[in-house]
N, C-alpha and C positions, 0 to 999 in steps of 0.2 A: 548320439545322433541329433537329439534336440538342441544341444549346445552348438553343434556345427550349423544347424539350420538357422538358429537365432543369429549367430555371428555372420553367416552369409547374408541374411536379410539386412542386418545392420550395416554391413559393408556396402551393399547395393544402395541402400537409402542414403548413406553418407556420401557416396559418389555423386548421386543426384544433387544433394545439398551443396557440395563443393563446386560442382559444375554450374549450378544456378548462381552461387555467390561470385563465381569468376566472370560471368557474363552479365550480371545484373547491376554492376556499378554505374554510377552516373557518368555520362559522357563528358569528355574534356571540354575545355573552353573553346572559344571561337566565336566569331560574330554571328549573331542571329540573322538568318537570311531574310530578305525582304521580297515581297511580292512585286515590287516595282519601285520606282523612284518617289512614290508619294508617301513613303514612310509607314506603310501598312505592315505590321509584323506578321510573319508566317507562323501561325499557331501550331501547325504540324511540327515545325522545327522546335518550338518551345516544348511541346509534349514529348518529343523524342529525346530531348535533353534530360528528362527525368529518368530515374532508374527503372528497371523492369519490375522491381518489387512494387514501386509506387503506381505503376501502370497496370499491373495484373493482379498481384496477390492481395493488396489492400482493398481494391474495389470488389474482388471476389469474396473476401471475408466480410465486407460490409453487406453484400447482397445475401450471402448465406445467413448472416446474423439478422438481417431484416426479415427474412423468411421465417427463421426460427422464433423471432420475437412475436410474430403474429400468432403462433400456436402456444406461446408461453403464457401461463396465467398472469393476469394483471397484477396480482399481489406479489408474485415472484419478481416481475419486472420492476415494480416500485422498490422492493427490497434491494435489488441489485443496483438500482440508481442511487439509493441512499448510501450503499457501501462505496460506490465510486466517488460520491461527494465527500464521504468521510475520509477517503484516501487522498483528497485534494484534487480530484479530477486529473490524474496524471496524463501526460500526452500519450495518445495512442490507445488509452483504455476507454473507448467508447462502449456504450451498452451493447450495441450490435456485435462489436468485435469480441467483447467478453463472452457473450453467448456462443459465438462461433468457436472460440478457443476452447470453451468447456466441452462442447460436443466433439471437437476434433481430438482433444486429448483422450476423451473416453473411448472414441472409436479406435485410435491408434493403439492404445494399451490393450483394448479388447482384442484386436486382431493379433497382436503379438502373443497373448496368452491363448488365443484360439488355436494357434499353431501347436501349442503344447497339448491341447486336448485332442487334436487330430493325431499327433504322434503317440500319445499315451492317454486314452480316455479313462478318467477316474473321477470320483467325487471330489477329491482334493483339488484337482485341476479345475473343476467347475467352480469350486469355491474361490480359488485364486483368480479365475476369470471375473467373477462378480466383484471381488475385492479390487482388482485392477481397474475395472470400469468405474467403480465408485470413487477411487482415488483420482483417476483422470478427470472425472466430472467435477469434483470439489477442490482439486488442487489450485486452479486459477483463483477461485474465490478465497481460498486460504492465504495465498500470496497477497491478494488485495487487502484482506483483513489484517495481515501482519504489517503491511505498509500503513494502514490506517491506525493501528495501535502505536506504531513508532511515531507517527505524526501527532497523535493525541498526547503522547508522552512529552513531546517537545512543547506543545501548546500548554500543557499543564505546568511545565517548569517556567514558562514565560508569562503566565497570567499575573502573578503577584507583582513582578516588575512593571508590567504594562499598566496595571491598575494604580500602582504608585505614581507612575508617570502621568496618568490621567488626573489623579488627585492633585498633583503639584500644579499642572497646567490650569485646572479649573479654579484652584485657589488663587492662582496668579491673575485671573481675570478672563481667561478664555471660556467660551461656551463649550458645552459638552460635544457638539458636532465638530467644532474646530479642533478640540482636543483629540477626538477620535481620528480626524483626518491627519493631524500632526503625528500621532502615534503610528498611524499606518504608513506614512511617508518616511519617517525616520527609523522605523523598526525593521528588523529582518526576521526571516523565518516564517513558518506557517501561520502564526497568529497575526502577524502584520498583513499577510495575504488575505486572511479572513476579514480583518478590519477594512482593508481596501475594498473588498467585495461589499461590505456593509455600506461604505460611502458611495459605491456605484449604485446600489439599490436606492439610497436616499436621493441621489441626483436624478434618478428617473421617476421620482414621485412617491416612493414607498416611505411610509412613516418610520421614524427612528425606532419606535417600540417594535414594529413588525419586522424591521430589518435585523434588530438584535435578537428577536425571537427566532428568526430563520437561522441566525448564526448559532444559537444554542442547539437547534435541531440538527444542523449539519455536523457540529463538533460534539462528540460525546465526552465532555469533560465536566464533572460535577462543579468544580470551582468556577468555571466560566458561566455555567448555568445559574449559579447562585448570584453572581454579579449582575447578570442580565435581569434576573427576577428582582433584585434590590433596586436597580435603576428604574424598572417599570413601576414598582410600588412607590418610589420617590416621586416619579412624575405624576402618578395618579393622586397621591396624597399631598403633594406640595412640599415635600421635605427637601431641603437644600441638597443639591447634587454633590457639592464638595464634601459635605459631612458624610453622605452615604458612601462616597468613594474612599474617604479616609477610614471609615469603619471597615469596609470591605478589604482595604489594603492591609490593615492590621490583622484581620482574621486570616487572610491568605498567607501572610508571613508566618503566623503560628502554625497553620496547616502544613506549610512547606517544611518547617522545622520538624514537625511531628512525622511527616512522611520520610524525611531523612533519618530520623531516629528509628522508624519502623524498618527501613531498609538495612540499617546497621545491625538491628537485633536479628534480622533474618540471616545475616552473613554466617554465623557459626553453624546453622543448620545446613546451609548450602555448601559449606566447606566440608561437612562431615562425609558426604558420599564420595567426593573425589579422594579424600584422605583414606577412607576404608578401601576403595577400589585400587588406588595407585600406590600410596605410601606404605600402608600396613603390610601388604604382601612382600614388598622389598625388604621392609624391616624384619619381618619374620624369617626371610631367607638368610639375611645377614646374621641374625642372632641364633636361630635354631639350626641353620645349615651345618655348621661344624659339629654340633652335638649329634645331629642325625647321622653324619658320616662316621663319627666315632662309634655310635651304637651299632651301625651296620658292620663296621669292621670287627667289633667285639663278637658279634653273632657268627661271623665267618670263622 
């Protein structure tokens, strides 16, 4: 009975989702109407050209998230903001929307498991309800952290090459600011995006040391933090920047090689579990299967 109720509820919810998807697409082309011959654009026509999702769901999520943000502790809000920045501030992942999505997932999963409690009250179902609410509340943050970890891994792999590039450009006669700008414009990936943000901060008046310190706070990569610390110390003590970058580039190449060797040494341990779970049972069936059949036939 519980399975039937869940399937029925899922079918009804899916029908509403499909119906909304069918009617919420953007309207087709066509010239924008004018209020007259004076060239004034009809703003109502421009708004109606947007999809129903952009006109209803997203503003509603922003309002709910804003209301929930007011009752969320400031420390939790700051932690969520740092996680969004660590993930690269992906489009659509605003702080208000993230809070609204967390609460929505918790409520939806809680309602689904509440139906099971109504159908069959028991302690196990109550524990499953609490577990579902917890999973729904922390699932969006987990997805965000996973994206941040993948982004940090890409940055970690590109740090050594970028520092090498900065070292070559500085030794060729460019200043450190021009070298960072050149690396940001010619590079690709999340590290180039972060360097572009550093240059934007410097253009609005932020000092280079502060901009680089903000970079190390946004990106949780130890190698990048060590480079930023070395540049700050070189600027404070008067050490040549080219020499500092060359030393850092050499150390980063060694660390990258050590990291590759570490991953290679972990490979046998990672292969062990799939081999035990997948290969050995089939091997035992092939080797011991005929013997087991003969033993059974002998006992008959």
